[in-house]
N, C-alpha and C positions, 0 to 999 in steps of 0.2 A: 259313575254318578257321585257327585259330591252331595251330602245331605246337610242342610243347616236347619237350626230350630230358631225361632224368634218369637216374641211375646207383645202384642200389641195392649195398650192399657187404655182405662176408660176415657171416652170422648174422641178418641181417634177415629177417622174415617177409615173403614176398613180396605175399600179399594184404593183410596189415594195413598194411605200408608204402604201398602204392598208396592204400589209403583214407585213411591219415594224410595223405599227401600232397594228395590231394583236399580234406580238410577244411581243412589249413593254409592252402592256396592258394584257398580258397573257389570251388572248379571245381564248376560246376553240370551240366556235361555234357562228357563225354570219350569218345573211343573208342581202344582200342589199336591202333595202328598198326605197332608192332614191338617185339619183345622178343627179345634173344639172352642166353643166359647159362647158369648151371647151378644146382642145388639140391643140399644135401647130404643133405636129405631132403623128402619129398612126401607130402602128404595130399590124395588125390583120391576124388571120389565119381562112381563109374559111375552109368550111366544107370539110372534106375528103383529105385536103391538107397537104402535110408534112411540109412546110414552111409558115411562115407568109409573108404578103405584106406589105410594107412601104408606107406611105402616108405624104408627106412633104408640108402640107398646113394646116391652120386653120380649125378646125372641131369644130362643135358643138356636144356635148354628148346629144343624145336624149333618151338614155336608157342604163342601166347599171344592169345587174342581176347576181346573183350568191351566192355562199356561200364562206366562209372565216373562217379562225382559224389561230392560231400561227403555224399552222403544214401545212398549204397551202392554197391557193386560187384558185377558179375556176370562172372566170367572163368572159360574153359574152356582148359585147358591141353594140350599134349601132350609129352612127355618120352621121352628115348631113354636105354638103360643102355648098359654097356660093351660090350655085344655087338649094338648097334644096334636092339634091339627097342623098339619104341614103343607107349606106352600112354597114354591122354588121359581127359579128363572135366572134371568140375566142380571148380575149384581152391578148397581149403579151406584156412583156418588150419592153420598148423604146417609149412608148405612154406617151408624157410629156405634162404637163399641160400649156396651153396658158395663161389664166387670172384666173381661179378659177376652182375648183370642190368642190361643196357644197354635202356633202354625209350624209345620215342617215342611220345608221345599227341597225340591230334588233339582240341583243344578246340572244341566246336560252340557257336557265338555265339547268344546270344537263346534259348538253350532251357534247360530243366531236366529231367534224369532223376532220378526218384524210383522207388521200389519199394513198391507196395502190395498188400495180398491181392486176389488177383482171385477172385471166387467161381466161377467155372467151373473152375479149377484147384486151387484151395486155396493155392497158393503166392504169395509176394511176387513180383509181376511188374513189369516197366518200364512206367511212366506217364511220358509225354512231354508236356509243356507248353512253349509259346513265346510 
């Protein structure tokens, strides 16, 4: 596995910036190894909910997990507020960086991650080819 590190800057959309990076670098399969940073606002979809919930406040990123490729990303995030309360769920567009996001990605060689509709779930699920 190759490892790369990137830093996102204030105002960048966390999810869209990671997808754009994978597209620009032609990354076929990667996993999130580490992310430390903060958001000025967040959009998170909670389990079994059709829509996301917006948070308009500074939040610390305490965890970011998922799979990434130039064909799509699937990320779950946990953030904490100024009182240390933690919330988490599916990262959505509209989660913008406050000060920084220091990210380390693991690039999976000879593998392609794509997302296709799964007839069992009805959602775009991960497909893996090597």
